[in-house]
C-alpha positions in Angstrom: 0.0 0.0 0.0 2.9 2.4 0.8 6.2 2.6 -1.0 9.3 4.7 -0.2 11.9 5.9 -2.8 15.3 7.3 -1.7 17.5 9.4 -3.9 20.6 11.7 -3.7 23.4 9.3 -2.6 26.8 9.4 -4.3 30.5 10.1 -3.9 31.7 13.4 -2.5 35.1 14.8 -1.3 35.7 15.5 2.4 34.3 18.9 3.3 31.6 18.7 0.6 27.9 18.6 0.8 25.1 16.2 -0.3 21.3 16.1 0.0 19.2 13.0 0.4 15.5 12.8 -0.2 12.9 10.1 0.6 9.4 10.2 -0.8 6.4 8.1 0.2 3.6 7.2 -2.2 0.4 5.1 -2.0 -2.5 5.3 0.4 -1.3 7.9 2.9 -3.6 9.7 5.4 -0.7 11.4 7.2 2.9 10.7 8.2 4.0 10.9 11.8 7.8 10.7 12.6 10.3 10.8 9.8 13.9 9.8 10.3 17.3 8.9 8.8 19.5 6.1 9.9 22.9 4.9 8.6 24.9 1.7 8.7 28.6 1.4 7.9 30.3 -1.9 7.3 31.0 -3.8 10.5 28.9 -1.3 12.6 25.4 -1.2 14.0 22.7 0.9 12.4 22.5 4.3 14.1 20.1 7.2 14.2 21.2 10.2 12.2 18.3 12.5 12.6 14.5 12.5 13.1 11.7 15.0 12.8 8.2 14.8 14.2 5.0 15.8 12.5 5.1 19.1 14.4 8.7 19.8 13.4 10.6 18.9 16.5 14.1 17.5 15.5 16.7 15.4 17.1 20.3 14.6 15.8 22.9 12.0 16.5 25.9 13.5 18.4 28.3 12.8 15.4 26.2 14.9 12.9 24.8 17.7 15.0 25.8 21.1 13.6 26.6 19.6 10.2 23.4 17.9 9.0 19.9 19.3 8.8 16.7 17.3 8.5 13.5 18.8 7.1 10.1 17.6 5.7 7.5 18.7 3.2 4.2 17.3 4.2 2.5 18.2 1.0 5.0 16.1 -0.9 5.2 13.3 1.7 9.0 13.8 1.6 11.8 14.0 4.1 15.2 15.5 3.3 18.7 15.3 4.8 21.1 18.1 4.0 24.6 17.0 4.8 27.4 19.6 5.0 31.1 19.4 6.0 31.1 15.7 5.2 33.8 13.5 6.7 35.1 10.1 5.7 33.5 8.6 8.8 30.1 9.6 7.4 30.5 6.9 4.7 27.6 4.5 5.1 24.3 3.3 3.6 21.6 5.8 4.6 18.0 4.6 5.2 14.9 6.7 5.7 12.2 5.4 8.1 8.7 6.9 8.0 5.8 6.1 10.4 2.9 6.3 8.0 -0.9 6.4 8.8 -2.5 4.3 6.0 -5.3 1.7 6.4 -2.7 0.5 8.9 -0.2 2.6 10.8 3.4 1.3 10.8 7.0 2.0 10.0 8.3 1.9 6.4 11.9 1.7 5.4 13.6 3.1 2.2 15.8 0.9 0.1 19.0 2.6 1.2 21.3 5.2 -0.5 25.1 4.8 -0.5 27.1 7.9 0.6 30.8 7.7 0.2 33.1 10.5 1.4 36.7 10.5 0.1 39.6 12.0 2.1 
């Protein structure tokens, strides 16, 4: 009933910027929390940032001050603006949206590879 599509991953030099987006489609009444998670090889998946329906945000300690999460409710889309990228930001980034449809549950994006070269 609900599908997520991520875009915006790629290769960037240290100090550069990149923007990810995640768009939901299907039968959607509203979307509650939206978040971004990442997983590097050999490491656990970790929270990068999340944003509530009302616009309250939270960031992981390693990205606070460099990344910005935002949402466009009319487009059912969440964004992650990443600035001052570091090699340790290299990971697969996943969006997770809590969607009110005929059922209400979490949906995950397919993942976007972000690689930061030194």
